[in-house]
N, C-alpha and C positions, 0 to 999 in steps of 0.2 A: 417642198411641202411645208406649210405652216402647221405647227402643233401648238395647242394651248398649253399654257404654263400650269394649269390646274388639271388634275385627273385623278381617277380612282380605279383600282383593279383588285379583284379578289379571286382566289383559286383554292380549291379543296381537293386533295387526293388521299386515298387510303392505301397504305403499304403494309401488307401482312397484319401486324397487330397494332398499328397506330394510324391515326388520321392527322394529316398536316394541313394547316390552313395558313395562307400567306395573304395579307392585305397590304396594299401600297397606295399611298395618297400623296399629293404634292400641291403646293401653292407657289405663288410667284416669289422668286428670290434672285438677287443679282448673280450669285454664284451657285454651285452645286453644294448643298448641305444635306448630307444623307445621315439619317438616324435609324438604327436597327435595334429592335427589341426582340430578344430570343428567350425561350425557356432554358433553364440551366443545362439540360441534356444536350442542347445544340449551341452552347456558348462558344464552342470552338469555331463555328461557321460564320461568325460576324464579319470577318474580313472578306470571306468569299462572297457573301451576299452583297456587301458594299461594292466589290469589284464587278459583280454582275449588274448592279444598278448603274455603275459608271459606264459600262459598255453601251447601255441603251439611252441614258439620260445625261444631258450636259449641263442643265441649269434647273434650279428650283429647290425649294425646301421639301425634301422627300423623307417621308416617314414610312418605315417598313415594320409590320407587326407579324410575328410568327407565333402560332399556338399549336400544341401537340396534344391530342387526346388518344387514350388507349382505345383501340377498336376491338380488342379481344383479350383473352386471359393470357398473360405472359407466363411462359414456362418458368417455374422456379422450384428449386430443391430445398426442402427443410429437413435438417438432421440435428440430432442431439450433439451438443458440445460436451462429450463425455468427460474429459479431464476437468472441466469447470463444474459439471454436475457432481462428480465424485468429490471434489473439494468441498462443495456446499454440504454434502451428506456427512462427511467426516467432521466438519465443524459443528453441524447440528447435533450429532451424537455426542460429541465432547461436551457441548453445552448442556444436553440432557443429563449426562452422567455427573458432571462437575457441579451443576447448579440446581439439580432436582426439578427442572421445569418440565411441564407436561410434554410428552412426545406426541405431537399431532402433525407430524410431517405427512403431507399429501402431495399428489401429483399437481393439483391446481396451485398449491402454494409454491411449489418448486418452479412451475412454469412462469410465475410472475417475476422470478429473479432475473436480473440482467445477464445476457450472454449465455443463457441456457440453450438457445437454439441457434443454429447457423443457417442463414437463408442465402442461397446461392442463385444468382440470376445469370443468364447468358451475357457475356461481354458484348458491349455495344460495338457495332461495326461502324466506326466513324466515317470511313470512306463511303459506305453504302448510305448512311444517314445523310451525308453531304450531297450525294447524288440525288437522293429523294427530295431533299429540300430545294436543291437547285432546279429540279424539274418543276416543282410547284411554283417557285419564284418566277421562273421563265413564263409559265402560263399566266400568272398574275400580272406580270409586266406586259404581256401581249394584250390582255384585256385593258390594262391601263393605257397603253399606247393607242388602242383603238378609240377610246374615249377622247384622248387628246387630239387625234387626227380628225375625228368627227367635229369636235368643237373648233379645231383649227381651220377646217374646210369652210365652216360658216364665217369665221373671221376673215379668211382670205377672200371670200365672195364679197363681204362688206367692204374690205379694203380696196378691192378691184373696182367696186362700184364707185367708191369715193374718188379713186384715181381718175375714172372715166368722167366724173362730174368736174373735176379740176381741169381735165383736158378740154372739156366743152367750154368751160369758162375762159380758158386761155384762148380758144378760138374766137370767142365773142370779143375779147380784148383786142385781138389782132384785127378783127373786122371793124371795130369801133375806132381804132387809132386814126386812120385816114379821115374818117368822118369828123372826128374831133378837130383835126387840123383844118379841114375845110370850113367848119363852123367858126373857128377862131378867125380865119381870114375874112369871112363875111362880116363878123362882128367888128373887126378892126376897120374894114373899109367903111362900114356904116357909121362908126364913131368918128372917123376922120372927116367924112362928108358932113356930119352934123356939126363938127367943130370948125372946119375950114370953110363951110358953106360953098361958095362958088369957086374957091381957089382950086387950082389943079392939084390932084393928088399924085405924089411921087410914087410911081409903081415900084421902083427899085427899093424904096424905103419899106413898102408893104412886104415885098419879097424878103428883105432882110429880117424884119420883125417876125415874119412867119417862119423863116428858117431857124431863128433863135428859139422860138416857141417849140418848133418841131424837135429840135435837139433836146430841149428841156423835158418834153413829154415822151420822148422815144422809149419804147419798151421792147424793142426788137431783141436786144441781148437777153433780157430777162425771160421773154417768152420762149426763145430758143433753148435757154438753160432749163426752163421748166419742162419743156417737151422732152429734153434729154433725161431729166430726172425721172419723169413719168415712165419712160422706157426702161430705165435702170430699175425703177421701183417694181415694174411688172416682172422683170427677169429675176429679181431677188425673191419675189413671191413663189417662183417656181423651183427655187433651189431646194435640194434635199439635204438640208443642214440647218442648224440654228441661224435665224436671220433677224432676231429681235434688235440686236445692236446695230446691224447694218441699216435697218429701217429707221431706227432712231436717228442715226447720223443724217440719212437722206431727208427725213421729214424736216429737220432743222434747215436744210438747204431749201426745201419747198417754201418754208416760212420766210426765209431771207429774200428769195427771188420775188415772191409775191408782194412783199412789203418794201422793196427797195424804193427809196425816195419818198416814203410815207412819213412826212413830218407835219405834226399839228402846229398850226399858227395860233398862238394864244389869243390874238386879237380877232381873228376870223372864225376859228373853229371852236374855241372854248368860251365864247361869250354866252351868258345865259339868254335863252329865248324867252322874253318876258310875256309877249302876247302877240297873236296874229292879227288882232283887230285894231292895233294902234294903242296909244296911251303910253304911260311911263310909270315908273315906280313912285315918283313924286305925286302924280295924279291920284294913284291908288291910296297913298298915305294921306293925302289931303282930304280925299273923300271919307276915309275912315275917321279922321280927326275933325271933320266938319269945317275945314278951312280951305285955303286956296294953295295951289301948287307953288305959285310965285312967293308965298310967304315962308316956304321951307328953304332955308339957306343951305343946309348940308345934311347928309344922312350917313349913318352907319348901318349897313345891311348885315344882320347876324341871323344865320339860319339855325333853327333849333328843332330837335326831334320832339314831336308832340305825342308819340306813342307812349302809353302808360307802361310802367314796369309790370312784368308778368312773372308769376311763379311757375316753374317747370319741375319735372321729375316725378317719379311715382308717388312720393310723399310730399311734393311741393317743397323739397329741400333746397332747390336752386331758384335763382331769380335772374331775369334778363332785363337790362335797362340801358338806355343811352347814357353817356357821360358817367358810367358806373364808377370809374376810379375817382373822378372829381367829387361826386356826390358822397360816395361811401367814406372817403378819407376826410372830407370836410365835416361830415356828421360825427364820425368816430373821434376825430381829434378835438372837436369843439366840446363834445360830451365829456371826454377825458379831462380837458382843460377846466371845465366848470366843476367837475367832481373833485379834482385834485389840486386846486389852486393853493399855492404854498402860503403858510402862515408864519414861516420862519422870518426872523428879523433880517432885514437886508436882502431878502430874496424877492425877485419880481418875475412873474411868469407872463409870457407874451404869446398870443395865438394870432397867426397871420394867414390869410387865405388870399391867393393871387388869382387874377383872372386867367393868366397864363402861368400855370402852377409849376412847370418843370424848373429844375435848378438852372438849366441852361437858357431859359427864355429871357431874351434881352429886350423885349418890347417895353414900352413905357409902363405898362401894368404887369410886367413879368417879374419872376423871382430874381432874375439877374439885373433888373433895372435898379434905379437908385431910390425908389419910393420908400422901402423899408428903412434904409440907412438914413434917409432924409428925415423921416418921422422920428426915429430914435434920437437923432441929433437935436431936433427941436425940443423933444421931451427932456433930454438931458440939460439943455440950455435953460429951460424953464425951472429945473430943479437945482440949478447951480452946480452941476456935475462938471468937474474939470476934465481936460483931455486925457490926463493920466488915469483918472478914475474910470473914464469911459473905456479906455483900452484894457484895463484890468478886468472890468466887468464883462466885456465881450470875450476876453480870453477864458474866463471862468464859466462861460455859458456852455450848455449842451443843446445843440440844435438837432431836432428830429424832423426830417423831411419824410412825408407820408406819400406813398404811391401803392398801386396794386401790383401783385406779382402773379405769375402763371403757375398753376398747379400742373402736375403730370397729367397729360392727356392719355387715357387708357389705350386709345388706338394708335397714338404716336409717342410712345415713351422715348423714342430716339431723339425727339426734339428737345429733351431736357437732359440735364446732368444727372444721370441715374445714381451717382454716388451721393447726391444731395437731393433726395426726393422730396417734393413739396405736395402735400395731400390736402384736399378740401377738409376744413374743420380741424386741421392739425395744429392750429395756433398761428400767431402772427409771424410774418416773414422778416428776417434780417438779411438784407441784400449785400452781397460782396461783389466787387469787380476789380480786377487787377489794374485796369485802365482808369479807375476812379470815376467811371460813369455813375456809379453809386459811391458816395464818399465815406462809406463805412470803413473805419480803421479798427485795429485791435482794441484801442482805448474806448472808442465810442461803442463798439460792439459789446464789450464787456459791461459798460455802464448800462446799456439798454437791456441786456440779458439779466443783469442783477435787478433792475427795476421790475422786469416781468416776473422773475422768480419771487420777489417780495409780494407781488400782487397775485401770485398763483396763476399766471398766464403762460401757457406753453409757447415755446419759440422754435421756429423752423429756420434753417439756413438755406438761402437761395444763391445760386451762382449760374451765370450763363454757361453754355457749352464753350469749351476752349478751342473750338475748331478755328484754324487760321488758314487763310488762302495761301497757296504756294507762291514762291518768288518768280522772278522773270529771268530771262536768259539773254545772251547776246543777240538772239534773233530779233529783238526789239529794235536794234540799232541799224537795221537795213533800210531805213528811210522810206522813200516812196515805193519801194519794191513791194508788190502784192503777190505772194507765192504760197497760197493755201495748200497745205499738205492734203493730198488725195482730193483736191478740189473742194474741200470743206472749210468753212470759215473758222472752225474752232482753233486751229493752229496754223501759224503763230499769230493770227489776226487779233484774237482776244487779248493777248498780252500786249500787242502793239497799241491797241485801243486804250488799255490801262495806262501805258506809258504816255499816250497822247493826252490823257486827262491830267497826268502829273505835269506835263509840259505846259498845259493850259493854265494850271494853277501857278506855276513858276512865272509864266508870262504876265499873269495878272499882278503878281507881287512886284515884278519889275516895273510895270506900268504905274502902279500905285506909289512906288517909291520915287517916281520922277525920272526914270531912265527913258530917254526918248529914242525912238527908232528913226534913223535917218532915211531909210527907204520907205516911201509911202505904201500903204496897205494895198492899193490897187496894183501897184507895180510888182509887189511880192506875189500877189495872186496870179498876175500875168506870167511871171517867171515860173511859178509852180506848174502852170498849165503847159508851158513850153517844155519843161523838164519831163512832165508826164507823157506828152506826145512823143518825146524823143526816146523814151524807154522802149526797148524791143518788146514784141508781143509776148515773149516767154516770161516777162516779168510783170505782166499786167493781168493778174487774176486768172491765168490760164493753167496754173499748176504745172507749167513746163520748165520752170527755172527756179533759181534761188534755193531755199531750203527744201522746197517741194521735190527736188530731184536728188537729195542726199540719199545714201543707201538706207538709212533708217526710215526716212519718209516713204520711200518706194516700198519697203517691206510692210509698213503700216497700210499703204494703199492696197497692196495685195491681200492683206488680212481682212480689210474692210470689204473689198469688192470681189475677192476671189482671184484665182490664178487667171492669167491672160489679161489682167487689167492694164498692164503696161502696153501690150500690143494694141489694145483697143482705145488707147488714150487719144485725145484730140491732137491733131497735127498743128493746129494754129493757122492753117491755110484754108480759110472758110470758102474762098472762091472756087477752089478745085475739089472740095470734099463733097458737100451736099448731103452728108449723112444725117445731119440734124433736121 
C-alpha cells in the first residue's frame, strides 16, 4: 500500500486534571528526521515519543508537538514555614528596639517575604504520564496514517493509470513494428525500380537490406523488458511497506528501455525548420534589404531575445532580462571606468568588452583569443615601449573580470555553500574556486576588497559547493561484460560509461599525436561484434553473471525487490519460459 510522504494528525484526550494534545505533521525527506517538542513536565518522554514514531513511520521530516493544559484544580497544600517566619519576626523586633523604627509589622507585609509559605503538590507519576501521552500520540498517529493512506490511494490509482497507458503504448509499438518493416521493403523496392528502370531487381539483395533494417529497428527485447517492468511495478504498488526507492529504481529502467537507441542526428533532427512554403534565409534577408539573394555572399545568423526587461517582485525590486550578466556587467564596469579613470602619472586604465566574454572563450572575438594582446602590442609599439617595459607593465596590472553570481535561493539553499551565503543587495561578489575556474587569489582578492572598502562598497564572498563525485572501482575493467546489479543500469554501468569517456579522450589524444592504428576501424568493429556474440547469455545484460551475482549484489537485489527475488529471476532460457 502506497502512503503519501505528507500527512497531518491531531488528537486530544483529558486525563483527570489535565488535557493532552498531540499534533503530528510530516513532509518529504530522504530519511526519517523526527523532531519532538514537549512541555517541561513531559521532557522525560522525548525518547519514548520518538520510538513510537519510528514504529509507524520510516521516512519523512516528522514534527511532533505536545501541549498540556490543566483541566481542573490541582490539589495543593499551603502551610506556614514556621522556622523562617519566626526568624523574620525576631529580626524585625531587634530592628525596632535597636534603631527606633516604627513597629508596623502586619500579616500582609510578612506574606510578601520569600519562603514564608510552603506549597506542596502531589508528586508526578511519570509512568502514568508516559502512558497517557503515548495513548494520545497513538491516536494522533492513527489519524495521521489515515490521511497518508487516503492520499496514497489516490497516488496509487494515478500511478496504475499511467502504467496502463504505458502498457497500451507498448502494445501499439509491437503492432507497428512489422508494419514499419513492410513499409520499408515497399519503399526499397520502389526506389530500386526507379533507379534501375528495366533492370532485374535482385530479390536476395532486397531480403538482405530488409533483414539489416529489421535488426536495426527491432524492439522486441525492449518491449519484453518493459512488460516485465510494468508487472513488477504493479506488484510493488501492492506491497505493504515503503516502496518509494523501489519505484524510483524501476522508473529509471522504464526510461532506459523506452529510449534505447534514441539518438538525435544533428544533420537531420536538429536543423532549423525555416518555412513550409519554400524560400530561404537569403531570400528573406534580400527582401528586407531591398536587394537580391544572389548578391548576399555570406551571412552570420545570430538569434537575439527581443522581449523587454521586466520588473518583478512586490515592490518591483527585481528585474528579469535576457543576457542579463553580459549587459549588467558591461554597463557597471564601463560606468566605473568612466568615473574612476586614473590621473596618476604613468598609469593607464583599459576597459575591454568581448563578444564571447568568458575567460575561457577561445573564439576569434573571445577573451582567450589574441585580439586584446594584439591591440596592446600595437599600442605599445606606437608609443615606443620596449619588450621589457611591456612585461613589467603587464606584471604590475590588476585585471578585474566581471560576471554575475548566484544568490541563495530561499527554496533551494542546499544548492549553495551555506557557509558563504550570498544575498540579494548584500554587495558585490568576490568569487573563489580551488580549480581556478575563477582566478581570484589571495593577492587579487585583498586588492579588490581594499578598493571596495575605500569606496564604501560592501563585499560578499562566493564559492561553489565542494561536492565531488565518487571514484571508480575494478568493476570498470570487465570489458564487454554487461552485468547490471539487480538488472538496473546504475551499477556498474554508470562507472563503466565514465571510464569509456576517459578512454575516448585518451584515444583522441593518441590520434592527434600521430600514433597510427594498424588494424582498420571496420575490422575492429567486426571483431568486437564477434566477441559480443561469443559471450555467454549470463554476461549480456541479463544480470545472471559477473558482479551481478556477487553476494553483495544479490543482497542489494533482495533489498530492492524483496525476498524471493532470486527465485523469480530470469533463467535466460526464453524459448522454454514464456513468462514474459
